[in-house]
ROKOLBA-142550 format. One record per atom (N, C-alpha, C): residue in three letters; y negated, z negated, x negated. Coordinates in steps of 0.2 Angstrom, whole numbers. Each point is the difference from the previous one (the first is absolute). Layout:
! residues N
res/north/up/east
ALA/Y/Z/X
...
END
This chain:
! residues 58
res/north/up/east
MET/155/-20/105
MET/-2/7/1
MET/-3/3/-6
SER/-4/-4/-4
SER/-4/3/-6
SER/5/1/-5
GLN/6/-3/0
GLN/5/2/-5
GLN/2/7/0
ILE/-1/3/5
ILE/2/7/1
ILE/-6/5/0
LEU/-5/-2/3
LEU/-6/4/0
LEU/-4/1/-7
VAL/0/-5/-4
VAL/-3/0/-7
VAL/4/6/-4
PRO/6/-1/-1
PRO/3/5/-4
PRO/0/7/3
VAL/1/1/6
VAL/-1/6/4
VAL/-7/3/-1
SER/-5/-4/0
SER/-7/3/-1
SER/-1/2/-7
ALA/3/-4/-5
ALA/0/2/-7
ALA/3/6/-1
ILE/6/2/3
ILE/3/6/-1
ILE/-4/6/3
CYS/-3/-1/6
CYS/-5/5/2
CYS/-6/1/-4
TRP/-2/-6/-3
TRP/-6/1/-5
TRP/2/4/-6
VAL/6/-1/-2
VAL/3/4/-6
VAL/0/8/2
LEU/2/1/6
LEU/0/7/2
LEU/-7/3/1
VAL/-4/-4/2
VAL/-7/2/1
VAL/-3/2/-7
MET/1/-5/-5
MET/-3/1/-7
MET/3/6/-3
ILE/7/2/1
ILE/3/6/-3
ILE/-4/6/3
GLY/-1/0/7
GLY/-4/5/3
GLY/-7/1/-3
ALA/-3/-6/-1
ALA/-7/1/-3
ALA/0/2/-7
ILE/5/-1/-4
ILE/1/2/-7
ILE/1/8/1
ILE/4/2/4
ILE/1/7/1
ILE/-6/4/2
ILE/-4/-3/5
ILE/-6/3/2
ILE/-5/0/-6
HIS/-1/-5/-3
HIS/-5/0/-6
HIS/2/5/-5
LEU/6/0/-2
LEU/2/5/-5
LEU/-1/7/2
ARG/1/2/7
ARG/-1/6/2
ARG/-7/2/0
HIS/-5/-5/1
HIS/-7/2/0
HIS/-3/-1/-7
GLY/4/-2/-5
GLY/-3/0/-7
GLY/-3/-6/-1
ASP/0/-5/4
ASP/-3/-7/-2
ASP/5/-4/-3
ALA/-1/-1/-7
ALA/5/-4/-3
ALA/-2/-8/-1
LYS/-6/-1/1
LYS/-2/-7/-1
LYS/2/-5/6
PRO/0/2/6
PRO/3/-4/5
PRO/7/-1/0
VAL/4/4/-4
VAL/7/-1/0
VAL/2/-7/-4
VAL/-4/-2/-4
VAL/1/-6/-4
VAL/0/-6/5
GLY/-5/0/4
GLY/0/-5/5
GLY/6/0/5
ASN/1/6/2
ASN/6/1/5
ASN/7/-2/-3
LEU/0/1/-7
LEU/6/-3/-3
LEU/1/-7/-1
ILE/-6/-3/0
ILE/0/-8/0
ILE/2/-2/6
TYR/-3/2/6
TYR/2/-2/6
TYR/7/2/2
LEU/2/5/-2
LEU/7/2/0
LEU/5/-5/-3
ALA/-2/-2/-6
ALA/4/-5/-4
ALA/0/-7/4
LEU/-6/-2/2
LEU/0/-6/4
LEU/4/0/6
ALA/0/5/4
ALA/3/1/6
ALA/8/0/-1
ALA/2/4/-5
ALA/7/0/-2
ALA/3/-7/-2
PHE/-5/-3/-4
PHE/2/-7/-2
PHE/1/-5/6
ILE/-4/1/5
ILE/1/-4/6
ILE/6/2/4
ALA/1/6/0
ALA/6/2/4
ALA/6/-2/-4
TRP/0/1/-6
TRP/6/-2/-4
TRP/1/-7/0
GLY/-5/-4/0
GLY/0/-7/0
GLY/3/-3/7
ARG/-2/4/5
ARG/3/-3/7
ARG/7/3/2
PHE/1/6/-2
PHE/6/3/1
PHE/6/0/-5
GLY/-2/-2/-6
GLY/4/1/-6
GLY/6/-5/0
PRO/4/0/-5
PRO/6/-4/0
PRO/-2/-8/0
GLU/-5/-1/-4
GLU/-2/-7/0
GLU/-8/-1/3
SER/0/0/6
SER/-7/1/4
SER/-4/-6/-1
PHE/-6/1/0
PHE/-5/-6/-1
PHE/1/-5/6
THR/2/2/6
THR/0/-5/5
THR/6/-4/0
GLY/5/1/-4
GLY/6/-5/-1
GLY/5/1/5
END
């Protein structure tokens, strides 16, 4: 079951971080965007690693 839930939650986290970046930029806060980009990259890496052509799970 976790083989499906982990990448799905990572994709949801990517969408949340994209929304957070948009909100921060609209409000003029540039500093938190760096942290959001780091979390976005980590979540995208996990989603790609689980759903990608050569997944981590084998």
